[in-house]
C-alpha positions in Angstrom: 123.1 -102.8 167.3 120.7 -100.2 168.4 120.8 -98.2 171.7 119.1 -100.1 174.5 115.8 -98.6 175.6 113.8 -99.1 178.7 110.4 -100.5 177.5 108.8 -99.8 180.7 106.5 -102.2 182.6 105.1 -104.8 182.1 108.1 -105.6 179.8 110.9 -104.2 182.1 110.9 -105.4 185.7 113.4 -105.6 188.6 114.2 -109.1 187.2 116.2 -110.3 184.3 114.2 -109.6 181.2 115.6 -110.8 177.8 115.0 -112.5 174.6 112.1 -110.6 173.1 110.7 -112.3 170.0 107.9 -110.7 167.8 105.6 -113.2 166.2 103.6 -110.5 164.7 103.8 -106.6 164.7 101.9 -106.4 168.0 102.5 -109.7 169.7 105.3 -112.1 170.8 107.3 -113.7 173.6 110.1 -112.9 176.0 112.0 -114.4 179.0 112.1 -113.3 182.5 113.1 -114.6 185.9 110.8 -112.0 187.6 108.9 -112.9 190.7 105.7 -114.8 190.4 107.0 -117.1 187.6 106.8 -121.0 187.7 110.4 -121.7 187.3 113.8 -120.0 186.9 113.5 -118.3 183.6 110.0 -118.4 182.2 108.5 -117.5 178.8 105.9 -114.8 178.8 103.5 -114.1 175.8 102.4 -110.5 175.1 99.8 -108.7 172.8 100.3 -104.9 172.4 97.2 -103.0 173.0 96.6 -99.8 170.8 97.6 -96.5 172.3 94.5 -94.6 173.5 94.4 -91.0 172.3 91.6 -88.7 173.2 90.9 -85.0 172.7 88.1 -82.8 174.1 87.1 -79.4 175.2 84.3 -77.1 175.8 82.4 -74.8 173.3 82.0 -71.4 174.8 80.2 -68.2 173.9 83.0 -65.7 173.5 80.9 -62.7 175.0 78.9 -64.2 177.8 81.2 -67.0 178.6 78.4 -69.4 178.8 78.8 -73.1 177.3 77.0 -73.8 174.1 75.3 -77.2 173.7 74.5 -78.9 170.6 77.3 -77.2 168.5 78.8 -79.2 165.5 82.4 -80.1 166.2 84.7 -81.2 163.4 88.0 -82.9 163.8 90.3 -83.2 160.7 93.5 -85.3 160.5 96.3 -84.7 158.1 95.6 -88.1 156.4 92.3 -86.5 155.2 90.2 -88.3 157.8 87.2 -86.3 159.2 85.4 -87.0 162.4 82.2 -85.1 163.7 80.4 -85.0 166.9 78.1 -82.5 169.0 78.7 -80.7 172.2 76.5 -82.1 175.0 74.2 -80.2 177.3 77.1 -78.8 179.2 79.0 -77.6 175.9 81.5 -80.4 176.2 82.8 -82.6 173.3 85.2 -85.4 173.0 86.8 -87.6 170.3 88.2 -91.0 171.0 90.4 -93.5 169.0 92.8 -90.9 167.5 95.7 -91.9 165.5 99.4 -91.6 166.3 101.7 -89.6 164.1 99.0 -87.3 162.9 98.2 -83.5 162.8 94.7 -82.5 163.8 92.6 -79.5 163.7 89.4 -79.0 165.6 86.6 -76.5 164.8 83.0 -75.8 165.9 79.9 -74.4 164.1 76.3 -73.7 164.9 73.4 -71.8 163.4 73.4 -68.1 164.5 77.0 -68.2 165.4 80.1 -67.5 163.5 82.3 -70.6 162.8 85.2 -70.8 165.5 88.8 -70.3 164.9 90.6 -73.7 164.4 92.8 -75.0 167.0 95.6 -77.5 166.1 97.4 -80.2 168.0 99.7 -83.1 166.9 100.1 -86.8 168.0 103.6 -87.3 166.5 105.8 -88.9 169.0 103.0 -90.1 171.2 103.9 -93.6 172.4 101.6 -94.1 175.4 97.9 -93.4 176.2 97.3 -89.6 176.3 94.5 -87.1 176.6 94.5 -83.7 175.0 92.5 -81.2 177.0 92.9 -78.1 179.1 93.6 -80.3 182.2 96.6 -81.7 180.5 98.0 -78.6 179.1 96.3 -78.6 175.6 93.5 -75.8 175.4 91.0 -77.2 172.9 88.1 -75.2 174.2 86.5 -73.3 171.2 85.0 -69.8 171.5 82.2 -68.9 169.2 80.7 -65.5 168.4 76.9 -65.0 168.2 75.6 -63.4 165.0 74.3 -60.2 166.7 74.0 -56.4 166.1 75.5 -55.8 169.4 79.2 -54.7 170.0 81.7 -57.4 170.4 84.7 -56.7 172.5 88.2 -57.3 171.0 90.3 -57.8 174.2 93.9 -56.7 174.9 94.1 -54.0 172.1 96.7 -51.5 173.5 98.3 -48.3 172.3 101.1 -46.2 173.6 99.9 -42.8 175.1 98.7 -40.4 172.4 99.4 -42.9 169.6 97.5 -44.9 167.2 100.1 -47.5 166.4 99.2 -51.1 167.2 101.5 -52.8 169.8 102.7 -56.3 169.4 100.3 -57.9 172.0 97.3 -56.1 170.1 98.4 -57.7 166.8 98.5 -61.1 168.5 94.8 -60.6 169.5 93.8 -59.2 166.0 95.3 -62.3 164.5 92.5 -64.3 166.2 89.9 -62.0 164.7 91.6 -62.3 161.2 91.2 -66.2 161.6 87.5 -65.8 162.3 87.0 -63.5 159.4 88.7 -65.9 157.1 86.5 -68.9 158.4 83.5 -66.7 157.9 84.0 -65.0 154.6 80.6 -63.5 154.1 80.6 -61.3 157.3 81.3 -57.6 157.1 82.3 -55.7 160.1 82.7 -52.2 161.7 85.7 -51.5 163.9 84.9 -49.1 166.7 87.4 -47.3 169.0 86.2 -45.7 172.2 88.3 -43.4 174.5 87.7 -42.4 178.1 86.3 -39.0 179.0 89.5 -37.3 179.9 90.7 -34.8 177.3 88.7 -32.7 174.9 86.1 -34.2 172.5 88.1 -32.9 169.5 91.2 -34.5 170.7 89.5 -37.9 171.5 87.5 -38.0 168.4 90.7 -37.7 166.3 92.6 -40.2 168.4 89.7 -42.8 168.3 89.4 -42.5 164.5 93.0 -43.0 164.0 93.0 -46.0 166.2 90.1 -47.7 164.6 91.6 -47.1 161.1 94.9 -48.6 162.4 93.0 -51.8 163.2 91.5 -51.8 159.7 94.7 -51.2 158.1 96.3 -54.2 160.0 93.3 -56.4 158.9 93.7 -55.4 155.2 97.5 -56.0 155.4 96.8 -59.5 156.6 94.6 -60.3 153.6 91.1 -59.2 154.6 89.2 -57.4 151.8 88.8 -53.7 152.5 85.2 -54.0 151.1 84.4 -56.1 154.3 85.6 -53.5 156.7 84.6 -50.1 158.1 86.0 -48.1 161.0 84.4 -45.4 163.3 85.9 -43.4 166.2 83.4 -42.7 169.1 85.6 -40.6 171.3 83.8 -40.8 174.7 80.3 -40.6 173.3 79.4 -44.2 174.3 81.0 -45.0 177.6 80.5 -48.5 179.2 80.6 -46.9 182.5 79.1 -43.4 182.7 80.7 -40.8 185.1 83.7 -42.9 185.3 86.1 -42.0 188.2 88.6 -44.7 188.9 91.4 -45.8 186.4 89.7 -49.3 186.2 86.4 -47.6 185.2 88.4 -45.3 182.7 90.2 -48.5 181.3 86.9 -50.2 180.7 85.7 -47.2 178.6 88.9 -47.4 176.5 88.1 -50.3 174.2 88.0 -51.6 170.9 85.0 -53.5 169.5 83.4 -54.7 166.2 79.9 -54.7 164.9 78.6 -57.4 162.4 77.1 -55.2 159.6 75.1 -57.7 157.7 73.4 -59.7 160.4 70.3 -60.1 158.2 72.2 -61.8 155.5 73.6 -64.4 158.0 70.5 -65.5 159.9 
């Protein structure tokens, strides 16, 4: 005998529900004296409806945070299945009719953009209707990077004072860049490190060069070919906010970015 389980409504009620009999995998009969019946114990028939599983999100430009319409979105299942759709005019996409007991990956692409990082989710253990999106705790929004010559920020890159060693939270952010580089094997990039204006130029130049190189070293360590990477320290020669005075303004100038070096080859 197995352990009794609550089958939830409409099977379980406040009445006496018993004697379930499956005629097929998804249909059958059971007995119940629940309210609304025709006699004492009545026989009820049932057909199990398929579980409805949906996944969706928004395609976003990583730099300007604008939604991207008409992007190609691909959903791959661990059984080898592939579904495709396009984001709508508001950058939103949705896949319906997903299968139970499946691992999925979702990814986006579009001309003049780098292919996005994959996002993963699983439907293993799903027994009832479920929606996978940011509102239900599953962030399947996909950020894409435009192919441009402009500098692109790498957020959350932090160092201890007067050091060039990457901190743990910086490595977590760089892992996202590594995923993008692996999804786009043709791109070559320049890692840039900028300091604020405090301190001498000689000091800041040396520090920024060491910090940029530490990022390159980490990318190489994680399998990115050194032929695809360059680094440059800018010290305080290219501030985002000139004549910075507040700590927030200085922080905005202390940043790590990258440039795509071979834009012409990608467009």
